[in-house]
Every structure is written in C-alpha cells, then in structure tokens.
C-alpha positions in Angstrom: 47.9 124.8 149.3 44.7 125.9 147.5 45.3 126.9 143.9 42.4 129.2 144.1 44.3 131.6 146.4 47.0 131.9 143.7 44.4 132.4 141.0 42.7 135.1 143.0 45.9 137.2 143.2 46.8 136.5 139.6 43.3 137.6 138.6 43.7 140.9 140.5 47.2 141.5 139.1 45.9 141.0 135.6 44.3 144.5 135.7 47.6 146.0 136.8 50.0 144.0 134.7 49.2 144.2 131.0 50.9 140.9 130.4 50.2 137.2 130.7 51.2 136.0 134.2 50.8 132.7 136.0 52.1 130.1 138.4 53.7 126.6 137.7 53.7 123.9 140.4 56.6 121.6 141.2 55.5 119.3 138.3 55.7 122.2 135.8 51.9 122.4 135.4 50.3 125.8 135.1 47.9 126.0 138.2 46.9 129.6 137.8 47.1 132.1 134.9 45.7 135.3 133.7 44.9 133.5 130.5 42.4 130.9 131.8 42.7 128.7 128.8 46.3 127.8 129.7 45.5 126.4 133.2 46.4 122.7 133.2 49.1 123.0 130.6 52.3 121.2 131.3 55.8 122.6 130.5 58.3 119.8 131.3 61.2 122.0 130.3 60.6 124.2 133.4 61.4 121.3 135.7 65.0 122.3 135.2 64.2 125.9 136.3 62.7 124.6 139.5 65.8 122.6 140.2 68.2 125.5 139.7 67.1 127.7 142.6 65.6 131.0 143.3 67.2 133.2 140.6 65.1 134.6 137.8 65.4 132.8 134.5 64.3 133.9 131.0 63.2 131.7 128.1 60.7 131.3 125.3 59.6 134.9 125.7 58.9 134.6 129.5 60.6 135.5 132.7 60.4 132.9 135.5 61.0 133.2 139.2 60.7 130.4 141.7 59.5 130.5 145.3 58.6 128.2 148.1 59.4 127.1 151.7 61.4 124.0 150.9 65.1 123.6 149.9 63.9 122.9 146.4 61.4 125.5 145.2 57.8 124.3 145.1 56.4 126.9 142.7 57.4 129.2 139.9 55.8 132.4 138.6 56.1 133.5 135.0 55.6 136.8 133.3 55.3 137.5 129.6 58.4 139.3 128.4 62.2 139.1 129.0 62.9 142.7 129.7 63.7 144.4 133.1 60.1 145.2 133.7 59.1 141.6 133.4 61.8 140.6 135.9 60.4 143.2 138.3 56.9 141.9 137.9 58.1 138.3 138.4 59.9 139.4 141.6 56.9 141.2 143.0 54.6 138.3 142.2 57.0 135.8 143.8 57.1 137.8 147.0 53.3 138.3 147.1 52.5 134.7 146.4 55.1 133.5 148.9 53.5 135.7 151.6 50.0 134.2 150.7 51.4 130.7 151.0 53.0 131.4 154.3 49.8 132.8 155.7 47.8 129.9 154.4 50.3 127.4 155.9 50.2 129.0 159.3 46.5 129.2 159.4 45.1 126.2 157.5 47.9 123.7 156.6 47.9 120.6 158.8 51.4 119.7 157.6 52.9 123.0 158.8 51.0 122.6 162.1 52.5 119.1 162.7 56.0 120.5 161.8 55.6 123.3 164.4 54.5 120.8 167.0 57.5 118.5 166.4 60.0 121.4 166.4 58.5 122.9 169.5 57.5 126.1 167.7 54.0 126.2 169.2 53.0 126.6 172.8 51.6 123.4 174.4 48.4 125.2 175.4 47.8 126.2 171.8 48.3 122.7 170.3 44.9 121.2 171.0 43.1 124.5 170.2 44.8 124.6 166.8 44.1 120.9 166.3 40.4 121.5 166.8 40.5 124.4 164.3 42.1 122.2 161.7 39.8 119.3 162.5 42.9 117.3 163.1 42.4 113.8 164.5 44.5 113.5 167.6 43.2 110.1 168.7 45.1 108.0 166.1 48.5 106.4 166.5 51.5 108.0 164.8 55.2 107.4 164.7 58.1 109.7 163.6 60.8 108.4 161.3 64.0 110.5 160.9 65.5 109.8 157.5 69.2 110.9 157.2 71.0 111.1 153.9 74.4 109.5 154.0 75.3 109.5 150.3 72.8 111.3 148.1 72.3 111.3 144.3 70.7 114.1 142.2 67.3 112.7 143.1 65.0 114.6 145.5 64.4 112.3 148.4 61.5 114.5 149.5 59.8 113.9 146.1 60.4 110.1 146.4 58.9 110.0 149.9 55.8 111.9 148.8 55.3 109.3 146.0 55.7 106.5 148.5 53.3 108.1 151.0 50.8 110.1 148.8 48.0 110.4 151.5 48.7 114.0 152.7 45.9 113.8 155.2 47.4 111.0 157.1 51.2 111.0 156.4 53.3 114.2 156.6 56.8 114.7 155.2 59.2 117.6 156.0 62.7 118.7 155.2 64.4 119.9 158.4 68.0 120.2 157.1 70.1 119.4 154.0 70.5 115.8 155.2 67.5 115.1 157.4 63.8 114.5 156.5 60.9 113.6 158.7 58.1 111.2 158.0 55.2 111.3 160.4 53.3 108.1 159.7 49.8 107.2 160.9 49.7 103.6 162.0 47.0 101.2 162.9 46.3 100.3 166.5 48.2 97.2 167.6 51.0 97.6 165.2 54.4 96.6 166.6 57.8 98.3 166.4 59.1 95.5 164.2 56.5 96.4 161.6 57.6 100.0 161.6 61.2 98.8 161.2 60.2 96.8 158.1 58.6 100.0 156.7 61.9 101.9 157.4 63.9 99.1 155.7 61.6 99.3 152.6 62.3 103.0 152.4 66.0 102.5 152.6 65.9 99.7 150.0 63.8 101.8 147.6 66.1 104.8 147.9 69.3 102.7 147.5 68.0 100.2 144.9 66.2 102.6 142.6 67.8 106.0 143.2 71.3 105.1 144.5 70.8 107.1 147.6 72.1 105.8 150.9 70.1 106.6 154.0 69.8 105.8 157.7 66.5 105.8 159.6 65.9 106.5 163.3 62.5 105.5 164.7 60.7 107.1 167.7 58.1 105.3 169.7 54.5 105.0 168.5 52.4 107.7 170.2 48.8 108.7 170.6 48.0 112.4 170.6 49.5 115.2 168.5 51.4 116.7 171.5 53.4 113.5 171.9 54.9 113.8 168.4 57.6 116.1 169.7 58.8 113.3 172.0 58.7 110.7 169.2 60.9 113.0 167.1 63.5 113.5 169.8 63.5 109.7 170.3 64.2 109.2 166.6 67.1 111.7 166.9 68.5 109.9 169.9 68.1 106.5 168.1 70.3 107.7 165.2 73.0 109.2 167.5 73.1 106.2 169.8 73.2 103.8 166.8 76.1 105.8 165.4 78.1 105.2 168.6 77.2 101.7 169.5 76.2 100.0 166.3 77.2 102.0 163.3 76.5 99.1 160.9 72.8 99.3 161.5 70.8 101.2 158.9 67.5 101.2 160.9 67.7 102.1 164.6 64.6 102.0 166.8 64.5 103.9 170.1 62.7 101.0 171.7 65.5 98.6 170.9 68.4 100.7 172.2 68.5 98.8 175.5 71.4 99.7 177.9 72.9 102.0 175.2 70.1 104.5 175.8 70.9 104.6 179.5 74.6 105.2 178.9 73.8 107.9 176.4 71.9 109.8 179.1 74.6 109.7 181.7 76.9 112.7 182.4 80.4 112.2 181.0 81.9 112.9 184.4 80.0 109.9 185.9 81.1 107.7 183.0 84.7 108.6 183.6 84.4 107.9 187.3 82.8 104.5 186.5 85.7 103.5 184.3 88.3 104.4 186.9 86.5 102.3 189.5 86.1 99.3 187.1 89.7 99.3 185.9 91.6 100.0 189.2 94.5 97.7 188.3 95.1 98.9 184.8 93.6 101.1 182.1 91.3 99.7 179.4 93.9 101.1 176.9 96.3 98.4 178.1 94.2 95.8 176.2 95.5 95.1 172.7 93.4 94.6 169.6 93.6 90.8 169.8 92.4 90.8 173.4 89.5 93.1 172.7 88.5 91.0 169.7 88.6 87.9 171.9 86.4 89.7 174.4 83.9 90.7 171.7 83.6 87.1 170.4 83.2 85.8 174.0 80.3 88.1 174.5 78.7 87.3 171.1 78.8 83.6 172.0 77.1 84.1 175.4 80.2 83.5 177.5 80.6 80.0 176.1 84.3 79.1 176.2 84.1 76.1 173.8 81.9 77.8 171.2 84.1 81.0 171.3 87.2 78.9 170.8 85.7 77.2 167.8 84.7 80.5 166.3 88.1 82.0 166.8 89.8 78.8 165.5 91.9 78.4 168.6 92.3 75.7 171.2 90.1 75.9 174.2 93.1 76.1 176.5 94.4 79.1 174.4 91.2 81.0 175.1 91.3 80.1 178.8 94.8 81.5 178.9 93.6 84.7 177.3 90.7 85.1 179.7 93.1 84.5 182.6 95.4 87.2 181.2 92.4 89.6 181.1 91.6 88.8 184.7 95.1 89.6 185.8 95.1 92.9 183.9 91.7 94.1 184.9 90.7 92.1 188.0 87.5 91.0 186.1 86.9 87.3 185.3 84.7 87.3 182.2 83.7 83.7 183.0 81.8 85.1 185.9 78.4 86.5 184.9 78.6 89.6 187.1 82.1 90.5 186.1 81.1 90.0 182.4 78.2 92.4 182.8 80.4 95.1 184.4 83.0 94.6 181.6 80.5 94.8 178.8 79.0 98.0 180.2 82.5 99.5 180.7 83.4 98.8 177.1 80.2 100.6 176.0 80.9 103.5 178.2 84.4 103.8 176.8 83.0 103.7 173.3 80.5 106.4 174.2 83.2 108.7 175.7 85.4 108.2 172.6 82.6 109.0 170.2 81.4 112.2 172.0 78.0 112.1 170.3 75.5 115.0 169.9 73.1 115.3 172.9 69.4 116.2 172.5 
C-alpha cells in the first residue's frame, strides 16, 4: 500500500479539518500527517491501541481509530483533540482511508490478487489479464502452505510469518480465518517436496520454540502458473484433513505423501460402508478387541514379519501365530497372506475414515 495515497487524502483534509491529523502503520510509525515534520516519528505506546481492535481510543490529547482488512488492524488514524468532534473526524478519516486502501488493493495489490485467485473470487478468464496488468510473473514455481493454529499465544502469527518471509514481491501471506493462515511461497525449479516439508518444519519449530504457539502445516503440490494456485490451496486443505484422520501425530502433512489415504478420502461414504460389509462377512470389525487391533497394527508396522513382530510385542512366536489364527477365524482374512493383509489394512483405514467423518473440500 502506497503511503502517498494516504498522504494525499490527509493533505486535502487539512484544509477542512483545522487540527493535526495523520496515520500510523502497524509498527506505530507515522506514515502520513498534516504536520509534515512528524512523518517518520514512532509512537510505541500506540502498538497497544492497534492490538485492541477497531474502537476509538483517546490519549495524550489525540483521538485514535484503527482500520484495515486483517483480523488485527493494520493502520490507525489520529486526530488532535479528545472531544466528540475529534471522534467524528477520526471515524470519517478511517472510513475514507479504508475505502482508498480497498480500491488500491483491488486494482494494484499483487497480494490481494493472489488471495482472490486462491479463494476462487476471480473469474478464470480474468486471471491472466489481471496478471499482465500487475506485471505478475506466472512462469515461476510456487507452493501453498496452509498453517493452522492449534494452541496460540498472544503473538501475532501473521507478523511472525512476515518477518520470516519479508520479500513481499515473491512470498505472500494471508489470514483466511481465526485459525488458518496461508503462505504462498515461490520456490526454485527442481526443488523437491521434502525440501518444502523442511521449510514447514522450520516454521513450526520457530513458532513453538520462540513464541510458544503450536501449529500444523498442510502442503499442496508445487505448481507453475498463477491459475494453479487454487488447486495447490485445496490440496493443502485436504492434506490437513486427511492427516487429522489417518495420522494425527504428524505436524507437517504433504498432499503428495498421502498415498492410499487420499483415495479413501475421495470415496463416497456409502461405497466405504459397502466395502466394509463385503470384507467382514463373517463378523464385524467391532468384534476385534483392543489387544487384537494393537497386534494387527504392530504386524503391519513390521512388514508382516511374524518373528520381528513377536519380538517387538515381547510375546512368544507361537502366541502371535495363535492371535493371527484367531483373527482369521473371526474375519476370514489371513494376515500372513499378502493380499488378505492389503484388504485388511485398507478396511481399517476406511473404518477410521468413516468414524472421523472429516470435512470434505
């Protein structure tokens, strides 16, 4: 956002409002003012005002009113005086400047353009036209990371991310809800998904280690072309939802690594229920107790190796064979046979999916 636009309106209002008026940015620095000598001054105490919300605040002989498009206000107008007239002037200035900012964002701001593309708020036919108007490079690789707050502190995660990724010409950060933020990251050609996962892990480590804020990160696929960013965003959403169902201990979930879980997630629930009935003809999966299910899990984790699984479970090999035979009698599936093991593994995942009833995108 160009400060000159704010200064232009403030300069025009100076002839109408016989008081000192101006605008503070999110760092409590005066970026425009009717008293030109004050531009650049910092007022750290006003950081508290910006954190409090959109209500008018008075102090030190001035009336302050915040405005902005994010959850936390980005700017604050101030008017000399603490009377009712000053409050009215502050309100009118906030509305006027907010309107100017919105017009500027819609017409010139690349970040707002990217956000509209990702959220499908712009017609596909208009995307490349708008990209050319903004001189936006569509030929580079980008990836969308969806950052979800699990346990937040008082720190602004949006501000932390902007410090971590300060290049606003290449990397774009948005707040899309109280818990979700987006990072659209430009990446080099040839970069692999594991490198993006390392980046996501470093974000999580920074937020948890320095700011005591727990987060999860869903990663879409790396795409070329601005139009494809909407797909990468939806993939990041799916990654978090599927990860929540099938592997809720993972803090970073990449869409590319979802495997068969992604396929199950896309199946209709009626088809999943039909599949379970066909697999467990002899008896319901609910008939398996916790010990049996735990044994099955360890058997899969050890690649169907009876001896290794028995060692990990601290049981005799014959005990494990007895349990597997019991499972065969209950379900009709012999987990020592590769094909039966695959069917059983998928069935367990389907059951988990139906129980979780995740959000579909």
